[in-house]
N, C-alpha and C positions, 0 to 999 in steps of 0.2 A: 417106705417111700421109695419110688423108683427114680425120682429126680435128685440130682445134686443141687447144692445151694446155688451154684452159678447158672443153673438152668432157669432161674427165675429172672423176671424183669420187674422194675418198680413202677407203680402208678401212685400219684399223689396230688393233693390239692392244697398243700401248705397248712392243713389241719390234721390230716391223717394220711395213711398210706396203705397200699395193697400190693401183694406179690402175685404175679401171674406166671405160670409155667409155660414151657414150649408146647404143651399139649392143649393150651387154651383154657386151663383150669386156674381160677383165682383161688389160691389155697390159704391166703392170709389177708384178713381185713379187720381192723379195729375201728369202730365208729362210736361217737363222732370225733374222738381225739386219738392221737397216736397211742395214748396209754389207756384208752377204754378197753373193756373186755372185747376179745375177738368174737365176731360172729361167723367167721370162716377160720378154722384152725387146723385144716387138713395138713398144713405144713409141719405140724408137730404131732400129727396123729394119723388118721385115716379119713377117706372121703366122708364117712358118717359123722365126723367132727366138724363138718361144714366146708363147703366150697361152692364155686359157680363155674361149671364147665360149659364152654361154648366152642364146639369143634366139629370137624367132619365126622360122619359116621364111619368112614374108612380110616381106621387108626393107623394105616401105613402111609397116609398122605405125607408128602415131603414138606418140611417146615423151614421157613426162614423168617427173620424178623429184624426190625430196625425201629429206632425212634425217628420221627420227623425231625429234621435238622433243628437243633437248639431248642427242642421242646421236650415235654414229658408225654407226648402222644405216641403210643406204641402201635405199630402195624405188624401183625403176624400174618404171613402169607402161607396158606395151605394149598398144595398142588398135587393133583393126580394126573394120570395120562389124559383123562377126559375133561377135567375141570380145574378151576383155580378160584379161590376167594381170599379176601383180605379181611381180617378182624381188626377193627380200630378200637383200641381201649384207651380211656382217659378219665380223669376226674376233674371237672371244672373247678378252677381255683377261687371260688367264692365261698364255698363251705356253708352256705345258709340258704336253703337246706342243702346238705351234702348229697351229691349224686355220683354214681359210678356208671359210665355209659359205654356200651359196646355196640358197634355198628358193623354188620356183616355186609361186605361189598362183593358182589359177583364180578369176576374179571373175565372168566372164560368158561363156556359150557354151563352145566347145571350141577351144583354140588349138593348132595344130601348132607344135611347138618343135624346136629342134636344139641340140646341144652339140658343141663341138670342143675337145678338150684337146691342146695342143701343148706338151710339156715340153722345154725346151732349157736344160740347165745351162751354167754358165760364160758368162753374158751372151749367150745365144742360140747358142752354138757347138756344144754336145755333145748328140747324140741319145742318150737313155737306153735301157736294156733294159727293155721293158715285158712284164709277165706278169699273168695273172689268178689271184688267190688263190681266187676263186670267181666265179660268174656276175655278181656285182654289186660286185666289189672288184678294182680295177686298181692295180698297183704299178709305179712307174717308178724305176729305180735307175741311178745312174752315180757311180762313185768313192765319195765319202763320203756322198752325198745320196740320200734316198729320199722320194718322194711317193706317197701312197696315196689313191685316190679311191674313195669308197663311195657308192652310189646304187641305188635300186630300178630305175633305167634301165640296161640292159646296153649297154655300149659295144663297138664293134668296131674293129679296126685298119684303117686305110686311108691309104696314102701317108705313113707315119710319123706319122700322127695317130690319135687315138682319138675316134671320132665316134658319134653316135646321133641318131635322130629319135624323138619321142614327142609325145603330146598331153596337155594338161591341161584338164580341164573345171571348170566352176563348182563351188566348194567343195572341190576337190582340192588337196593340198599335196605336192609332190615335192621331197625334200631331196637335196642334193649336198654331201658333206663331203670336202674335200681336206685331208689332214694331212701334216705333215713329220716326218721322223725321221732320225737317223743310220743309214746303210745297214748298219752292223755290228750293229745291234740288231734286235729283233723289230719288226714293223710296229706303229705306234702304235695304241692301243686305239680302237675306234670311238666316236665322239661322238654323243650324242643331239642332233640338230639343234634340235628344238623346246625342249628344256631349255636348251641353250646360248644360244638366242635370248632366252629369259626371263632368264637370268643376265646376259647382255651388256646388255640394256636396263636391268636393275636397277643394274648397275655404273655406267653412264653417268648415269642420272637421279639416283642418290644423289650421285655426284661433282658434278654440275652444281648440285645443290640448295645447295651451299656458296657459289655465286657471290653477291657483293654486288650489290645493285640498281644497275643502270646507267641507270635512267631511260628516256628515250625510245628509246635505242639498245640496250635489253636483249637483243633477239633477235640483233642483229649482234655484240654483245659475247660472248654465250653461244656462238655458232658459232665465233668466233675462239678462245675459251678451249678448247673441245673440240678444235679443230685443234691448238692448242699442246700440249695434253695428249697427243694422239695422236702427236706428234713427239718425245715424251719417252721415252727408253729407261729403262724402269721399274727395272732392277737398279741403275743408277748415278745417275739424275737428269739425265744429259746430254741436251741438246735438240739434235737435228739441225737444220741450217739448212733442209733440205728432204729428202724421201725419195728424190730422183731425182738423176741425173747427166746433164749434157750437154744439157739442154733449152736451146735457143739464146736468147741475148740479142739476136741479130739473125738472122733466117732466112737460111740459106745461108752464115753466117759461121763463124769459128773461135772466137767468144766462147762457149765451151761448157765448163762446169766441173762438177766433182763436188762436190755440196753435202751429202753424207751424213756430215758432220763437225760438230763443235761449235766455234763461233767465240767467242773471248774478247771480241771487239768488241761482241757482242750482250748482254754480261752484265748491264749496269746496267739497260737499258731492259726486258729480259726480267724481271729481278728485280722492278722496280717494277710491271710489268703484273700479275705473279702476286700480289704483296702487296696491291695496291690492289683486286684482285678477290676477296681473301679466301683465296687458296690458299697458305697459309703453309707447308704441308708440302712442296709442290712447289718453293716458293721456297727453302726450306732445303736440299732435295736438290740444287737447281741451284747454290746457294752452296757446298755441300760438294763437288760435282763440280769446281767452279772451283778450290777450294783444292787438291784432290788433283792436278788436271791441271797446275796451275802450279808445284807443289812441285818442288824440285830446284835445280840451279844457275841463278841468275837469267839468266846469259848464254845459257842454253839454252832459255829460255822461248819457246814458239811462239805463233803467232797462232791456230792451230786444233789440235784434237786429235780422236782417235777417240772414239766414244761411251762407252767405258770409260776414257778418258784416254790411249789409245795415242798414242805420238809419231810413229810411222812412217805417212806418207801418200804413199808413192812414186807419182808420176804416170806413167801409161802410156796408150797409145792402143789402141783396139779396132778393128782394120782391117776385120773382117768385118761390122760394123754400119754402115749407110749414114747414120745420124743422123736425128733428127727433121726431117722435111721437107728431107732432104739436107743437113743442117747438120753438117759434119764439122770436126774429129775428135770421136769419142766418147771421152771421157777417164774413166779410173778413177784415183782418188787425186788429190791436189791439191798441186802444187809450191809453192803460196803458203806452205806450212808452213815453208819455208826462208827466207822473207823477214824483214827487219827492219821492224817497224811500231811506232813509238814510242807510238802512241796506246793500244796494248793495256796498257801499264803503267798509264796513267791509268784505263783501263777497269776493270782488276782492283782498283785502289785505290778507285775510286768505288763499285764494286759491293759491296765488303766494308764500306765506310763506310755505304752506304745500308742494308745488312743490319742493321748495329748501330742505325742511326736508326729502322728499321722494327720493331725489337724482336725480331728473330730470335735464337734461343738462340746464345750465344757459341760461336765456334770457337776452341779453345785454340791451334791452330797458325797461325791466320790472321795474327795481328799479327807473329809472328816472320818469316813469309814476306814480309809487306809491307815490313818493315824491310830485308830482304835485297834485295828488288826496288828499293827506293829507293836503296840504296847503289850498285847497278849503274846505275840510271837517271842518277844524279848524274854518272857517268863518260861516259855516251853521249848525253845529250839534245841535244847540239850536232851530232850526226852527221846526215847526210841518211838518208832511209829510203824505203820503197816506198809508204807512206801507207795510209790507211783503205781505199782502193779497190784495193789490191794490184796496182798497175801493174807491167807487165812491161817497162817502159822504164827509163831511167836513174833512179837515186835522186835525190831532191830534198829541200830543206828545206821540207816541207809545213807550211803554217800550222796546220792542225788537229792534226797530230801534235805540234807544239810546244805548242799550247794544252792538249792532253791530258797532256803532261808537267807543265804547270802544275797541272792537276787532281790529278795524283799527289801532289805536295808539298802542295797545298792540303788534300787530304783527310787527309794525314798530320798536318798541324798541327791540323786539327779533331779528329782522333783523340785527340791530347794534350789539347786544350782542353775537349772535350765529354765524353770518356770516361775521362780520366785515364790514358791509356796511356803507357808509358815511351818516351822518345825525345828526340833533340836538336832540340827544337822551334825554337830560334833559328836553327840552321843551315838547317832546312827552310823557315822563313819567308824567310830571305835568298835561298835558291834560288828559291822561289816568286816573289818580287818580281823577281828577275833575269830569269827566264823570261818573266814578264808584260811587262816592259819590252822584252825582245828581240822578242817577237811584235808588240807595238804599233809598234815601230820598223821592223821588216823585213817584217812580214806585212800591213801596211796601206798602201794606195796613196792618197795625199791627192788626187791628180787625179781618180781614179775615185770617191773618197769611200767606199771599200769595202775590207774585207779581201780578200785574194787567195789563190789556190790554193797558191802557194809563194813563198818569198822571191825577190824580183826578177822575179816574173811579173806580168802584167796579166790573167791568166785567173781565172775564178771557179770556185767549187766549192761544191756544195750542202751539204757537211759544215759549212760556216761558219754555216748556219742554227742549229746547235746551240750556238754560242758563248754566247748568253744562257741557254740551258737548263743548261749545265754551270756557269754562274756566273762565266764569264770576264769579262764586262761586262754591266751591266744593259741591258735592252731599251730603256731611255730614253736610253742613250748614242747620240749622233749617229752614231758609227761603226757601230753595230749597225743603226740605221735605214737608213744608207746601204748597208750590205751587203745587207740584205733587198731594198731597192729595186733594187740592181744585179742581184741574182739574178732578180728579177721581169722585168727588162728583157732579160736575156741567156740565161737558162737555162730559161725557160718555153716549152713547146711545147703549144699547145692547152690551156693552163691547167695542165699537169703539168710537174714539175721534172725536168730532166736532172741526172745526177750532176756532169757537167762536159762541156765541148765536146770530143768525141772526135776531131774534125777538127784542132783546134789543139793539144790535149794529146798529147804523145808518151807513150802508154801501152804501146807495144810491140805493138799489135794493129791490124788494119784498123779504120778509122773506122766508127762507126754502132752505135747500140743504142737500146732503148726508154727511156722515162722510168722511173727507179727509184722504185717506189711509196713506199718509206719516206721518200724525200726530199720527196715531196708532202705526206705527213702531217706532216713536220717544218715545212713552210711553214705549214700550218694551225695548228700549235702556236705558231709565231712570231706569227701573226696574233692568237691568243688572248692571248698575253703583251702584245701591243701594244694590246689593247682593240679590235681590229678583229673583233669577234665575228661580224658578218654575213658577212664575207669567210671567216672560219674555218669557219663552218657550211656555207656554200655549197661550199667546197672539199671539206669532209668528205663532204657528200652526194654530190658528184661521184665521189669515190673509192669510196664504198660502192656506187655504181651500176656500178662496174667489176668487182665480184665476179661470179663465174659464177652459174649458176642454183641452186647449192647453197651459195653463200656463201664460195667459196674464191678466194684471190688468189695469183698467181705473184709472181715477183720484180719484173717490169717490165711495162709496158704500152706498146704502140705506138699513139700517138694517130692516126697517119696511116692505119694499116691497121685500127685499131679491134679489137685483139686482145691477149691476154696473151702475155708472153714470159718466158723464163727458167725456172729450176727451180720445181717446183710440187708442192703448195702451199708457200709460203715462210714460214718462221716469223717472219722479221723484218718482213715486210709485215703479218702479223697482230698481232705485238707492237706495231707502230707504230699500227695501227688501235685497239688497246686503249688505248694511252696517249692518243691524241687524243680518243677518246670520254670518257675520264676527265678530260682537260683541259677539255672542254666541259661536263661535267655535274657536276663536283665542286668544292667550295670548296678542298680541299687537292689541288691539281693536281700531277701527276707532274713537269711542267716546272718547277714551283717547288720541289717536294720535292728534286729533284736539285741545284738551285743553293743551297738553304738548309739541307737536311738536316732539315727539319721535317716529321715524319710524324705522322699520327693513326691509330693502329691501331684498326680497327673489328671 
């Protein structure tokens, strides 16, 4: 692959998503859902694994691009000395049937263009049967799937690809509409490209008009909110961690994971980001998804689920894809669903508590579920686990996992005290105090003056930056100040925060990865709580500068290579950006809301 991860932009309809490169090639598309098999998989392989190119014949044309303000409508401008065109790309947010629409608009002169459609179902493996319904309608069928391309430009078959050359002059508009449908049904009805463009722009601008004012960072906040909305599966409210799989956390390494799932560990920070931005409908949908997904036997609760709450996420490898920049294996599914991560119990308890504090309409089933989770956590909190980072090495007594077990019982006590909910508050208080004492005794190293990654370890972990945010200890406590200082000394690389030292930590994988962007936002939040506002603003501005040209962030950033790494765009990076912006611009800061439960609904 010639393109870096940050060279892509996101298209989406709140059902699925696509990635389009600066060269006009859509290299990733899963239809009809985020977690469906990809029909364009060139992102993880080669053009023969599926893509849709729409670009000037002159490959040296100058390129610039932008989203229309507060929308997910992408405009890519191609310019030569003689001509200029704009390609408008978008996915109408109704999803039934789903469409991907591209309109080529002539601005100046006459631009020779070319298109190349390579459909490969099953993550780039299966060549479909292509036929023409009429001179301007192409249908590609394989098994249960059908794609239909409609355009005034007639395509021809060439080496298992559908190609065409055409020209666009100033003032002309050439629409291309790609639709999906089940192959056993009639082809989807043709969509009016211009009408859908108008509808799509109206949808996004009306949704964005509900944003609360974010002060000096309003444009950055708005872009992250649109991204978060685009990663939300509209029918259920589930939010995928990213629309991609296996984009590497280290180039050429095996740290490649499928992120097209919803993680419980993201619950509270996502909820706060949505509520503080004024999007209570999305916050409620996320809360309700959380309750449905976690429902059932507490001992069977997973750390991640499918976008509709599916439990099965069987992990397998795709041998025919070479991986992004030869980073193998390409994985489908995520075996982390089988891990024990104690922190998710605290995360669920905290998210549902914050929902009550934030004034979301009550969920009748939430408290009964919470009580069942607490009964189970009371039995298992002393066990080792795989921790927040889902290590594939030996289980340990991770300090942050134990601290989040404390959060679970703390929020239960607050539920009784603040909301009059029924429950054995005295027993929960006793457990809360016992866990707190355990963490302070075994998770703190007096010689280092810092909390440590795991009991008996002298290694550090960036998750410990969240200890004051969750209310475990105040930021004024010397142990918290010592932890922040130790992380600054040992986990900073070029001013960005590593999750942990992969060389010293046995996580079951080869050493090496980029800086996890959420952790750097957490350090900015810690600075804000400490009153180090200039340090917080400086770090936040640094992080904003890492976004690509259309405002998107991946999971990680390699400060040595100066490039983004990991699945893209990543919801947790954008959630962390939103919360840090609110911490720096609001009196009622998310970092304090989480520890105090004090919210002011606006």
